[in-house]
N, C-alpha and C positions, 0 to 999 in steps of 0.2 A: 327572022327572029334570033336574038341572041344565042350563042352557045351555051351561055349560062341556063341552068333551069330556072323555070318560071314558076312560081310558087301558087298563086291565085290570080283570079280577076281582079283587078282593082278599078276604085272610081276617085277621081279628085273633083272636089264640090266646093264650089266658091259660094260666100256667104251673099252674093246677090243671085243665086241661082243656077250660074253658068256650071256645066259638068263637062269632065273630060275622062273619057274611059280609057284605060291602060291595064299594063299587066304589072304584078307585084314583084319586086326582086329584092326587096330588104326584109326585115322582119314582117311576120302577119300580125294584123291587128289594126287598130285604128288610132289616128294622131291628128293633132290640131294645132295650129299656128297661123301665123301672118303669112302671108304668100307673098315673096319678094324674089326678083330675077336677078342674076348675075351675070354679067358680060364677059367674064375671063373664059379666054379659050383654054388656059391650063390652071394646075393650082388647085383641083376639086378637094384634096386632101387636107389642104392648109384652109380653105374654105370650110370645110365640115367641122375642123377641130377648133375654128375662131370662137371664142365665148361671146361675140359680139352677135351671132346668129342663134344665140338662144331665143326660143319661143318661136323660131319661124321657119317656115318651110321652103327651101331654096330651090328655086328654078333655074337650071343651067341653059342659056340660050346656045352655046356651043351644042352643036347636033349630037356628038358622039364622045360619051365619057366612059371611063374605066381603063383607058389604053395603057396606063403606067401602072396599073395595080394599087397597090398599097405599100409601103416601107415605114421602116422603123425611126426614120430621120427627120422625117418632114411633117410631123404632127405640131400644131400651135398650143397644144394642151394636152391634158391626160386623158381625153376622151372627145367624142363626138357630140356637138353641143345643139346641131339642128334637131328641130322636130320632126322633120320629113324633109325628102329629096325626092326631086322630079327631074328626068331626063327624057331626052327624044329617044335615045337608042344605047343601050349598055353593052359595049363591046365585048364580045367572046374571046378576046386574046389580053392576056398582061404580058404588054412585051418591052418592059424597062429592066434592066440589069441589076436595080436596086431593089426591084419589088420582090417582097417576101410573102404576099399573099394577093388574094383580090378585094376588091373594093367591095363587091356585093357579100362576101364572108364578113367584112369588117361590119357592115351594115347589120347583118344578121346577129352577128355576135354581141353587138352594141345594142340592139331592140330598136333599131330605127327603120321607120316605115318608109318606103320607097317604090316609086311608080315609073315605068318605063313604057314607052310605045305611045305616047301621046303626042299632039301638034304642039311642041313648046313654043314655037314661033307664034301660034294664035294666042296661046296663054300669056306671053309676053306682051303681045299688042293688048291685049284685053286689060292686064294689068297697069300698062303703061297709058292706056285712054282713061281707064275706071279708077287706078290706083291701088296701091297695095292695100289687101283685104284679108280677113279671116279665111280659113280653109280648112277642110278636112280630108283626110287621105282614108279611105276606106277599103279593104281587102277583104277576101273571102266572103263569107255570108252577110258581114256588115255592107259591102257592096250592092247587095241584092236587095236590099230594104228598100222602101219607098222614098222617091227622091225628095219628096217635100219632108219627110222625117228627118232626111241628112242634113237638108239645107237648115232646119229649125236648129239641129244640135250644133253646127256650125255658128250658127247666129247667138248660141248662148254662151259662145267662148268669151272671154275677156277681150279687149282692144289692148293696142300697144301703147296707145295715147294713155298717160297716167301709169305705166307700171313702172315699178322701180325693180330691176333686175339685177343689177351690180351685185347686191348681197349674196344671191344665188349663185354667182359663177366666180367671186372671188377667192382667194386662197383663204382658208382658216387660220393658218399660223403663217407668222412671218418667214421668209429664208432669204440667203443670200445669194446673189451670181457675184464670184470672184472676178476682178478685174482681169484682163489679160495684160501680161507683162507688168510693166511698171505701175501701180496704183497712183494716180493722179487726183482724183475726186472720189466723193463718197456721195452717193444718191439715193435719196427715199423715194420709192416707185409705189405709188398708191393702186393697188390692183382692182380696176374696176371690170375688169376682164381681159386683163393683158394677155399678149400672145407672147409665146417663149422666144419669139426672134428678137424681141424689143429689147431686153435687158441685155441680150447676146451682143447685139448692136453695141449699146452703150459699154458693155465690159470691152469690146474691142477697142474701146478709145480710152481704156485706162480709168473706167468707172467700178467701183465697187457699188453695187445695186442691191440694196435692202427692199425687198419686195414685201410689202405691207399690206393687210387686209383692206378691204373698202372703208371698213369703220373705224380704222386708226385715227386717234387724237393728234393734236399739236405736240402733246407731252410725248408721245410715242414716236413721233417724227424727230423731235428734238433729241431724243433718247439715243439715235443714231449718228448724232452730230453731222449733218448732211451739208455738203455745199450747194447742194439744190435739191428740188422737188419735182417728181414727175408724176402726171395724171394720164393714166392709160386711157385706151379705147374700152368699150363695153356696150350693154345692152340696154334698151329701156328708153325711157322717156327722161330728159335730163331734167326737167321741171319737178319729177319727183325725187330727185338725188341731193336733197337739202342738206344732208351731212356732208357730203364731198364740196358742195358750193361752200358751207362756213368752214371748212379746212381749208379751201382754196383762198377766202377772204383773209383767212390768218396768215397765210403764207404771204399773201401780198401786204399785208400791215407789215410784217416783219422784214419785208425785202428780200426775202428767202428767191433765189433765182427760181423761176417756174417754167416748165416745157410741158405742153399738153397735146394730145393728139385724139383726134376723134371725137368720143365723149368728153375727154378732157379739153378739147377746144370748147365744147358746148359747156362743160361747167366753168371754164374761164369766163365765158361770156355770160353767165348768168351771175357770176361773183362780181363782175362789174357793173351789173345793172342792167345789162341788155337783155332781151327776150330769146326765147327758142320758139321754134314751131315744126310741125311734122311736114317732112315734105310729101309729095302725092306719090312718088314710087322710089324716093332715094336714089343715092348714088352706089352701085355695088359692082365690082369688076376689077380689072388690073389695067386699065386702058382709059381712065377718065383724065382730059387735058385740064390743067391748071395754071393760071398765068401768075407769076410772081411781080405784084405792081411794081416794086422797087427796081428790078432789072427788066422787065417786059419778057422775059424767059417763059416759054411754054413746057411745064414738066409734066410728063405722062406719070400718071399716080395709080397707086392702089386704093381702094376705097370701100367701105361697107358702113354707111348711115342711111337712117330714116329720118333725122332730125337735122335742124341747121340753125344757126346762130342768126338774128335779126339784126342787123347793125347797116348804116350807110355804108356804100362802098368808096365814097369820096370823101375826102377831109378825115377830120379827127372828130372823136366824141367825148366829152367829158365825163368824168365818173368821179365817184368819190376816192379813187385811187390813182387819179390823174387821168392823162390823156391817153385813148386808146385809137388805133387806126386798123382798118381791114389791110391786112398784107398780101392776100391771095385771093382770087376768085377764080369760081368754076368757068371754063370758057363754053361750056353748053349752055348754061342758064344764070350765069351771074350769081349764083349761091356762094356765100363768104365761106372762103376755104381757109381762112387763117386770120388770127388777129395779133398786134403786136403793141404792147404797152410802152408809151414813151416817158414815162415818168417812174415806172418800178420794172425791175428786171423779170419781164414775163411776156412769153409768147405762146402761140399755139397754131396748129394746123388741122384741118377738117381729115386730110389725108392721113395714109399710113407710110411714113418714111422707112419703116425696116422692110416694105415691100416683099413680104411673104404670104404667096407667090406673087410675083410681079416686077416692073421696072425699078430701077435704083435711083432716078433721077432726084428724088427726094432726100436721099441720104445724107447729105451735106447738112441738115438740120440737127442731127447728133452734133456735128462738129459746131454748131452755132450754140448749142446748149451749153457744150464744153467751153467755148470762148466766152458766153455770159458768166459761167462760174469763176473763170480765171480773172475777168474783169471786178467781178465782186469782190473777190478775195483781195485784188491789188489796192481797191477802195477801202476796204476795212482795214488793211494793214497800213495804209498812208498815213 
């Protein structure tokens, strides 16, 4: 048992009736969400504060969590976004020199229900075989209620398919991340659930980034006089994000350089007339292999998504905005991992090139965005 104090007995209840007993180590109470697993061996703080995990209960496949405590530098947003947290073993030692507190205390302070001491390997295999599904975390007296009542409560919860969540996690007011050193570009970044590392990566390349709410109009985008527009990661079903799709289409019509990641990749796909669909259990972790079709290079990437673009991985597809091709594919399952427009300045990837936490194999994509904006400027001034 962890050296941390354990509050109550707890129960993890899946919508199909499978139950796992454990021990509560976060806030007391009950929480619901979509059960998903992430294969990252590190980076739990970045995971917990990633807005893309809104309304999800995250299961960590790494067996021991909490070793590095909690610090004030690695948050990807201003709060923890997960609905709940499930681990095999909460360590009793916070042993990193940057640690300013414990993972457990942060979960308690922010009201996040968390369970430890369950067989996370068995739970992960179940989700892999049956697919991501609704789940309830019950602690204290709630965990003692009849199982059939708890399963019924879980099945009353909304599904992720059809959910529009970007507006719930987006900034309510615009803000600016200044370029580091000489300013070379101005970027309008549409916050659909943006991680703080993303505008920092752009700022490091001389981009002054205006982060705009998910509801931003093209008039608001044009008001910052951008050289390019960026569509961020975010939670929910892209099929429900009609406003973002419409804004993307306006950007394509204006031939404004476009870069999208994760949810932004799906938004570009839908703007082009491609479909999207829900994956069985998604890609979540910092070790997902992706092949760049142009070079054949395999990149190890950071990912967090449950939906994907439906497009042929060979040849090109004709769209109202010209031709588009799939630029990257997942080595594990051939899921579309990137789109490249051939007749307008736009591209996107499904993975997270800011890689917080994770490998930096895909960091060059921010440079590609800069190159695209430079080329567009040159064509405009020619």
